C-alpha positions as CSV (number, residue, x, y, z in Angstrom):
1,X,145.9,161.2,134.4
2,X,143.8,159.3,131.8
3,X,144.1,156.0,133.8
4,X,142.8,157.8,136.9
5,X,139.9,159.2,134.9
6,X,139.1,155.8,133.6
7,X,139.2,154.3,137.0
8,X,136.6,157.0,138.1
9,X,134.3,155.9,135.2
10,X,135.0,159.0,132.9
11,X,134.9,158.3,129.2
12,X,136.7,160.4,126.6
13,X,134.2,161.9,124.2
14,X,136.6,164.1,122.1
15,X,140.3,164.9,122.1
16,X,141.4,168.2,120.5
17,X,145.1,169.0,120.8
18,X,145.5,169.8,124.5
19,X,141.8,169.6,125.4
20,X,139.8,166.5,126.3
21,X,136.0,166.4,126.7
22,X,135.0,163.8,129.3
23,X,131.7,162.2,130.1
24,X,130.6,160.3,133.2
25,X,127.2,158.6,133.5
26,X,125.6,159.2,136.9
27,X,123.3,156.2,137.4
28,X,121.8,157.9,140.6
29,X,120.3,160.8,138.7
30,X,116.6,160.8,138.5
31,X,114.5,163.5,136.9
32,X,110.9,164.4,137.7
33,X,109.0,167.6,136.7
34,X,108.7,169.6,139.9
35,X,107.1,172.8,138.8
36,X,105.0,173.4,135.6
37,X,105.7,177.2,135.8
38,X,109.6,176.9,136.0
39,X,111.4,177.6,132.7
40,X,114.0,174.9,133.8
41,X,111.3,172.2,133.5
42,X,110.6,172.9,129.8
43,X,112.4,169.6,128.8
44,X,109.9,167.5,130.7
45,X,106.9,168.8,128.9
46,X,107.0,167.3,125.5
47,X,104.3,167.1,122.8
48,X,101.1,169.1,123.2
49,X,102.1,171.8,125.7
50,X,102.0,175.5,124.9
51,X,104.8,177.8,126.1
52,X,104.4,179.0,129.7
53,X,101.7,181.7,129.9
54,X,100.5,183.6,132.9
55,X,99.8,181.0,135.5
56,X,100.4,177.7,133.6
57,X,100.3,175.9,130.3
58,X,97.6,174.9,127.8
59,X,97.3,171.5,126.2
60,X,97.0,172.3,122.5
61,X,95.4,169.3,120.7
62,X,94.0,166.2,122.3
63,X,97.4,164.8,123.6
64,X,100.2,165.9,125.9
65,X,103.3,164.0,127.0
66,X,105.5,164.3,130.1
67,X,109.0,162.8,130.4
68,X,110.6,161.5,133.6
69,X,113.5,159.3,134.5
70,X,113.7,156.7,137.2
71,X,116.6,154.3,138.2
72,X,114.2,151.4,139.0
73,X,110.5,150.7,138.4
74,X,108.4,152.0,141.3
75,X,105.3,154.0,141.9
76,X,105.3,157.7,140.9
77,X,103.0,160.3,142.4
78,X,101.5,162.9,140.1
79,X,99.9,166.0,141.4
80,X,98.3,168.8,139.3
81,X,95.7,171.5,139.2
82,X,93.8,171.8,136.0
83,X,90.5,172.5,134.2
84,X,88.9,171.5,130.9
85,X,88.3,174.4,128.5
86,X,84.5,174.2,128.5
87,X,82.7,171.0,129.7
88,X,84.1,168.1,131.7
89,X,85.9,165.5,129.7
90,X,87.5,162.1,130.2
91,X,91.3,161.9,130.2
92,X,93.2,158.7,129.8
93,X,96.8,158.2,131.1
94,X,99.2,156.1,129.1
95,X,102.5,155.1,130.6
96,X,105.0,154.1,127.9
97,X,102.1,153.4,125.5
98,X,100.1,151.3,127.9
99,X,96.9,152.6,129.3
100,X,97.1,152.9,133.2
101,X,94.3,155.1,134.4
102,X,91.3,157.3,133.5
103,X,89.6,160.2,135.2
104,X,87.1,163.1,134.5
105,X,88.7,166.5,134.2
106,X,86.1,169.2,135.3
107,X,85.6,172.6,133.7
108,X,86.7,174.6,136.9
109,X,90.1,174.4,138.5
110,X,90.5,171.3,140.7
111,X,93.5,169.6,142.2
112,X,94.2,165.9,141.3
113,X,96.4,163.3,142.8
114,X,97.3,160.0,141.2
115,X,99.6,157.1,142.2
116,X,101.0,155.7,138.9
117,X,102.5,152.3,139.2
118,X,101.8,150.3,136.1
119,X,104.3,150.1,133.2
120,X,107.0,152.3,134.8
121,X,110.4,151.1,133.7
122,X,114.0,151.9,134.5
123,X,115.3,154.9,132.5
124,X,113.2,157.5,130.6
125,X,109.5,157.1,130.9
126,X,106.7,158.7,128.8
127,X,103.4,159.7,130.4
128,X,100.8,160.5,127.9
129,X,97.5,162.3,128.6
130,X,94.9,161.8,126.0
131,X,91.8,164.1,126.1
132,X,88.4,163.1,124.7
133,X,87.9,166.4,122.9
134,X,89.4,169.8,122.1
135,X,87.6,173.2,121.8
136,X,88.3,176.4,120.0
137,X,87.6,179.0,122.7
138,X,86.3,181.4,120.1
139,X,83.5,179.0,119.3
140,X,82.3,178.7,122.9
141,X,83.3,181.9,124.7
142,X,81.8,185.3,123.7
143,X,84.2,187.8,122.3
144,X,87.1,185.3,122.3
145,X,89.3,185.2,119.2
146,X,91.4,182.2,120.1
147,X,90.9,179.6,117.3
148,X,93.5,177.0,118.6
149,X,92.1,173.6,119.5
150,X,92.7,173.4,123.2
151,X,91.9,170.5,125.6
152,X,92.8,171.8,129.1
153,X,94.7,174.4,131.2
154,X,97.3,173.3,133.9
155,X,98.3,175.8,136.6
156,X,100.3,173.2,138.6
157,X,101.9,169.9,137.8
158,X,104.6,167.9,139.6
159,X,105.8,164.4,139.9
160,X,107.9,162.6,142.5
161,X,108.6,159.2,144.0
162,X,107.1,160.3,147.3
163,X,103.6,161.5,147.9
164,X,103.8,165.2,148.5
165,X,102.1,168.3,147.0
166,X,103.7,171.4,145.7
167,X,102.8,174.8,147.0
168,X,99.9,176.4,144.9
169,X,100.8,179.3,142.6
170,X,100.3,182.8,144.0
171,X,97.9,183.9,141.2
172,X,95.4,182.3,138.8
173,X,94.7,184.2,135.7
174,X,91.2,183.9,134.2
175,X,91.1,186.8,131.8
176,X,91.6,186.6,128.1
177,X,94.2,188.4,126.0
178,X,93.9,188.8,122.3
179,X,96.7,191.2,121.2
180,X,99.5,188.6,121.6
181,X,100.9,185.8,119.5
182,X,98.8,182.7,119.1
183,X,100.5,180.7,121.8
184,X,100.4,183.5,124.3
185,X,96.7,183.8,124.8
186,X,95.2,182.4,127.9
187,X,92.0,182.1,129.9
């Protein structure tokens, strides 16, 4: 049986009495974040993202990273709907630590589409969004008690190797909550 498993590209990870743990690398698997609001996609959203709150995720601090995996270098399409906390600001994209694009994020919700093709490599890629400034909502919005340094709010975000948009979320929340934990407040 072990010879057959070896021929099928399975590798033995652990043997324990009558049990064997096997592993098989699947080179065809690619991973792209498909829905910002899906709990299954939490692994794609690395540094800088708050937990999912009503309608999306905040960027806490001036940087946020997104992971994705490709089998070969090729263009990737990024679609998102987002807004700056207060005033418009410049956002710079870095792909695997190399600057690849810039744009202005406005203060009201807007949909954005980008074709990213520079610096993409085979394997795991890191897309970093660097924001020019952060804001403590309590310092710019009356009656707000949120003192986190926030850069932006994203209500949609997905990536793919084909140019297509996701369906918009059913609701957008624009109220402010104060009686929850720090990372559960939203605008």
